[in-house]
GUROBA-150599 format. One record per atom (N, C-alpha, C): x, y, z; atom name. Coordinates in nm, 3 decimals, always signed. Layout:
BEGIN
<ketor east="X" north="Y" up="Z" atom="CA"/>
...
REM end
This chain:
BEGIN
<ketor east="+2.894" north="+1.839" up="+6.927" atom="N"/>
<ketor east="+2.863" north="+1.864" up="+6.829" atom="CA"/>
<ketor east="+2.739" north="+1.787" up="+6.767" atom="C"/>
<ketor east="+2.675" north="+1.847" up="+6.740" atom="N"/>
<ketor east="+2.511" north="+1.738" up="+6.687" atom="CA"/>
<ketor east="+2.527" north="+1.820" up="+6.555" atom="C"/>
<ketor east="+2.603" north="+1.891" up="+6.466" atom="N"/>
<ketor east="+2.617" north="+1.856" up="+6.308" atom="CA"/>
<ketor east="+2.656" north="+1.768" up="+6.312" atom="C"/>
<ketor east="+2.779" north="+1.682" up="+6.340" atom="N"/>
<ketor east="+2.817" north="+1.564" up="+6.283" atom="CA"/>
<ketor east="+2.724" north="+1.473" up="+6.288" atom="C"/>
<ketor east="+2.635" north="+1.463" up="+6.421" atom="N"/>
<ketor east="+2.556" north="+1.342" up="+6.445" atom="CA"/>
<ketor east="+2.477" north="+1.299" up="+6.362" atom="C"/>
<ketor east="+2.421" north="+1.476" up="+6.290" atom="N"/>
<ketor east="+2.313" north="+1.505" up="+6.230" atom="CA"/>
<ketor east="+2.337" north="+1.482" up="+6.050" atom="C"/>
<ketor east="+2.519" north="+1.516" up="+6.047" atom="N"/>
<ketor east="+2.548" north="+1.424" up="+5.912" atom="CA"/>
<ketor east="+2.552" north="+1.287" up="+5.915" atom="C"/>
<ketor east="+2.592" north="+1.223" up="+5.991" atom="N"/>
<ketor east="+2.650" north="+1.070" up="+6.027" atom="CA"/>
<ketor east="+2.479" north="+1.018" up="+6.024" atom="C"/>
<ketor east="+2.355" north="+1.052" up="+6.013" atom="N"/>
<ketor east="+2.268" north="+1.021" up="+5.986" atom="CA"/>
<ketor east="+2.126" north="+1.016" up="+5.931" atom="C"/>
<ketor east="+2.196" north="+1.204" up="+5.881" atom="N"/>
<ketor east="+2.128" north="+1.228" up="+5.772" atom="CA"/>
<ketor east="+1.933" north="+1.259" up="+5.789" atom="C"/>
<ketor east="+1.870" north="+1.311" up="+5.677" atom="N"/>
<ketor east="+1.746" north="+1.347" up="+5.706" atom="CA"/>
<ketor east="+1.670" north="+1.292" up="+5.623" atom="C"/>
<ketor east="+1.685" north="+1.157" up="+5.536" atom="N"/>
<ketor east="+1.615" north="+1.070" up="+5.508" atom="CA"/>
<ketor east="+1.692" north="+0.935" up="+5.455" atom="C"/>
<ketor east="+1.638" north="+0.825" up="+5.431" atom="N"/>
<ketor east="+1.657" north="+0.701" up="+5.398" atom="CA"/>
<ketor east="+1.678" north="+0.679" up="+5.280" atom="C"/>
<ketor east="+1.797" north="+0.638" up="+5.203" atom="N"/>
<ketor east="+1.840" north="+0.662" up="+5.119" atom="CA"/>
<ketor east="+1.881" north="+0.496" up="+5.032" atom="C"/>
<ketor east="+1.810" north="+0.422" up="+4.941" atom="N"/>
<ketor east="+1.827" north="+0.320" up="+4.848" atom="CA"/>
<ketor east="+1.877" north="+0.337" up="+4.745" atom="C"/>
<ketor east="+2.004" north="+0.217" up="+4.689" atom="N"/>
<ketor east="+2.088" north="+0.210" up="+4.599" atom="CA"/>
<ketor east="+2.026" north="+0.153" up="+4.484" atom="C"/>
<ketor east="+1.992" north="+0.206" up="+4.389" atom="N"/>
<ketor east="+1.916" north="+0.135" up="+4.278" atom="CA"/>
<ketor east="+1.977" north="+0.025" up="+4.227" atom="C"/>
<ketor east="+2.165" north="+0.013" up="+4.217" atom="N"/>
<ketor east="+2.230" north="-0.047" up="+4.184" atom="CA"/>
<ketor east="+2.269" north="-0.212" up="+4.288" atom="C"/>
<ketor east="+2.271" north="-0.150" up="+4.405" atom="N"/>
<ketor east="+2.281" north="-0.247" up="+4.500" atom="CA"/>
<ketor east="+2.236" north="-0.281" up="+4.591" atom="C"/>
<ketor east="+2.095" north="-0.209" up="+4.622" atom="N"/>
<ketor east="+1.979" north="-0.239" up="+4.678" atom="CA"/>
<ketor east="+2.016" north="-0.168" up="+4.869" atom="C"/>
<ketor east="+2.151" north="-0.150" up="+4.903" atom="N"/>
<ketor east="+2.165" north="-0.146" up="+5.056" atom="CA"/>
<ketor east="+2.070" north="+0.033" up="+5.062" atom="C"/>
<ketor east="+1.977" north="-0.024" up="+5.176" atom="N"/>
<ketor east="+1.940" north="+0.170" up="+5.278" atom="CA"/>
<ketor east="+2.075" north="+0.210" up="+5.338" atom="C"/>
<ketor east="+2.059" north="+0.301" up="+5.340" atom="N"/>
<ketor east="+2.154" north="+0.392" up="+5.456" atom="CA"/>
<ketor east="+2.103" north="+0.559" up="+5.482" atom="C"/>
<ketor east="+2.125" north="+0.639" up="+5.571" atom="N"/>
<ketor east="+2.071" north="+0.738" up="+5.631" atom="CA"/>
<ketor east="+2.173" north="+0.855" up="+5.504" atom="C"/>
<ketor east="+2.043" north="+0.947" up="+5.459" atom="N"/>
<ketor east="+2.115" north="+1.026" up="+5.319" atom="CA"/>
<ketor east="+2.258" north="+1.124" up="+5.365" atom="C"/>
<ketor east="+2.321" north="+1.140" up="+5.500" atom="N"/>
<ketor east="+2.470" north="+1.190" up="+5.560" atom="CA"/>
<ketor east="+2.524" north="+1.112" up="+5.521" atom="C"/>
<ketor east="+2.547" north="+0.979" up="+5.510" atom="N"/>
<ketor east="+2.620" north="+0.862" up="+5.476" atom="CA"/>
<ketor east="+2.642" north="+0.844" up="+5.329" atom="C"/>
<ketor east="+2.564" north="+0.942" up="+5.263" atom="N"/>
<ketor east="+2.612" north="+0.908" up="+5.105" atom="CA"/>
<ketor east="+2.650" north="+1.050" up="+5.034" atom="C"/>
<ketor east="+2.671" north="+1.164" up="+5.140" atom="N"/>
<ketor east="+2.681" north="+1.280" up="+5.062" atom="CA"/>
<ketor east="+2.824" north="+1.322" up="+5.155" atom="C"/>
<ketor east="+2.918" north="+1.424" up="+5.112" atom="N"/>
<ketor east="+3.008" north="+1.481" up="+5.189" atom="CA"/>
<ketor east="+2.947" north="+1.645" up="+5.205" atom="C"/>
<ketor east="+2.908" north="+1.697" up="+5.074" atom="N"/>
<ketor east="+2.905" north="+1.857" up="+5.103" atom="CA"/>
<ketor east="+2.774" north="+1.891" up="+5.046" atom="C"/>
<ketor east="+2.664" north="+1.775" up="+5.042" atom="N"/>
<ketor east="+2.530" north="+1.825" up="+5.094" atom="CA"/>
<ketor east="+2.486" north="+1.812" up="+4.890" atom="C"/>
<ketor east="+2.579" north="+1.804" up="+4.759" atom="N"/>
<ketor east="+2.526" north="+1.829" up="+4.646" atom="CA"/>
<ketor east="+2.567" north="+1.753" up="+4.569" atom="C"/>
<ketor east="+2.649" north="+1.667" up="+4.603" atom="N"/>
<ketor east="+2.688" north="+1.503" up="+4.521" atom="CA"/>
<ketor east="+2.664" north="+1.423" up="+4.636" atom="C"/>
<ketor east="+2.565" north="+1.314" up="+4.542" atom="N"/>
<ketor east="+2.557" north="+1.218" up="+4.656" atom="CA"/>
<ketor east="+2.582" north="+1.074" up="+4.584" atom="C"/>
<ketor east="+2.686" north="+0.942" up="+4.640" atom="N"/>
<ketor east="+2.736" north="+0.834" up="+4.620" atom="CA"/>
<ketor east="+2.675" north="+0.744" up="+4.733" atom="C"/>
<ketor east="+2.702" north="+0.609" up="+4.646" atom="N"/>
<ketor east="+2.625" north="+0.501" up="+4.711" atom="CA"/>
<ketor east="+2.777" north="+0.439" up="+4.850" atom="C"/>
<ketor east="+2.819" north="+0.424" up="+4.972" atom="N"/>
<ketor east="+2.860" north="+0.481" up="+5.082" atom="CA"/>
<ketor east="+2.915" north="+0.295" up="+5.100" atom="C"/>
<ketor east="+2.822" north="+0.212" up="+5.014" atom="N"/>
<ketor east="+2.911" north="+0.080" up="+4.974" atom="CA"/>
<ketor east="+3.017" north="+0.033" up="+4.920" atom="C"/>
<ketor east="+3.124" north="-0.039" up="+5.002" atom="N"/>
<ketor east="+3.212" north="-0.052" up="+4.951" atom="CA"/>
<ketor east="+3.224" north="-0.109" up="+4.783" atom="C"/>
<ketor east="+3.257" north="-0.122" up="+4.692" atom="N"/>
<ketor east="+3.249" north="-0.174" up="+4.567" atom="CA"/>
<ketor east="+3.177" north="-0.153" up="+4.499" atom="C"/>
<ketor east="+3.074" north="-0.049" up="+4.530" atom="N"/>
<ketor east="+2.978" north="-0.009" up="+4.460" atom="CA"/>
<ketor east="+3.030" north="+0.120" up="+4.388" atom="C"/>
<ketor east="+2.949" north="+0.188" up="+4.297" atom="N"/>
<ketor east="+2.957" north="+0.332" up="+4.250" atom="CA"/>
<ketor east="+2.842" north="+0.360" up="+4.196" atom="C"/>
<ketor east="+2.719" north="+0.363" up="+4.231" atom="N"/>
<ketor east="+2.633" north="+0.453" up="+4.187" atom="CA"/>
<ketor east="+2.637" north="+0.585" up="+4.242" atom="C"/>
<ketor east="+2.571" north="+0.643" up="+4.199" atom="N"/>
<ketor east="+2.616" north="+0.801" up="+4.204" atom="CA"/>
<ketor east="+2.479" north="+0.890" up="+4.167" atom="C"/>
<ketor east="+2.471" north="+1.016" up="+4.206" atom="N"/>
<ketor east="+2.315" north="+1.092" up="+4.210" atom="CA"/>
<ketor east="+2.200" north="+1.030" up="+4.244" atom="C"/>
<ketor east="+2.130" north="+1.124" up="+4.315" atom="N"/>
<ketor east="+1.979" north="+1.135" up="+4.334" atom="CA"/>
<ketor east="+1.926" north="+1.112" up="+4.187" atom="C"/>
<ketor east="+1.832" north="+1.004" up="+4.216" atom="N"/>
<ketor east="+1.768" north="+0.997" up="+4.075" atom="CA"/>
<ketor east="+1.797" north="+0.890" up="+4.011" atom="C"/>
<ketor east="+1.918" north="+0.898" up="+3.995" atom="N"/>
<ketor east="+1.963" north="+0.807" up="+3.901" atom="CA"/>
<ketor east="+2.025" north="+0.717" up="+3.945" atom="C"/>
<ketor east="+2.153" north="+0.710" up="+4.068" atom="N"/>
<ketor east="+2.138" north="+0.571" up="+4.147" atom="CA"/>
<ketor east="+2.131" north="+0.571" up="+4.256" atom="C"/>
<ketor east="+2.066" north="+0.631" up="+4.332" atom="N"/>
<ketor east="+2.028" north="+0.645" up="+4.478" atom="CA"/>
<ketor east="+1.860" north="+0.722" up="+4.509" atom="C"/>
<ketor east="+1.763" north="+0.672" up="+4.516" atom="N"/>
<ketor east="+1.678" north="+0.773" up="+4.555" atom="CA"/>
<ketor east="+1.594" north="+0.738" up="+4.681" atom="C"/>
<ketor east="+1.499" north="+0.807" up="+4.730" atom="N"/>
<ketor east="+1.479" north="+0.849" up="+4.846" atom="CA"/>
<ketor east="+1.399" north="+0.707" up="+4.907" atom="C"/>
<ketor east="+1.401" north="+0.663" up="+5.042" atom="N"/>
<ketor east="+1.278" north="+0.592" up="+5.050" atom="CA"/>
<ketor east="+1.165" north="+0.601" up="+5.111" atom="C"/>
<ketor east="+1.058" north="+0.551" up="+5.068" atom="N"/>
<ketor east="+0.939" north="+0.676" up="+5.126" atom="CA"/>
<ketor east="+0.848" north="+0.584" up="+5.189" atom="C"/>
REM end
């Protein structure tokens, strides 16, 4: 099941603007549209607002 692996790793690396955690994009979304920090206790949401792509 390569799709599950791709979702778990994601395409890009994201960084949370609130807690500073870095993680693959696939961990931050369930549907590809809505993003949230996957770290426990952090409620940052949205690309550009709560999360940003690591360049």
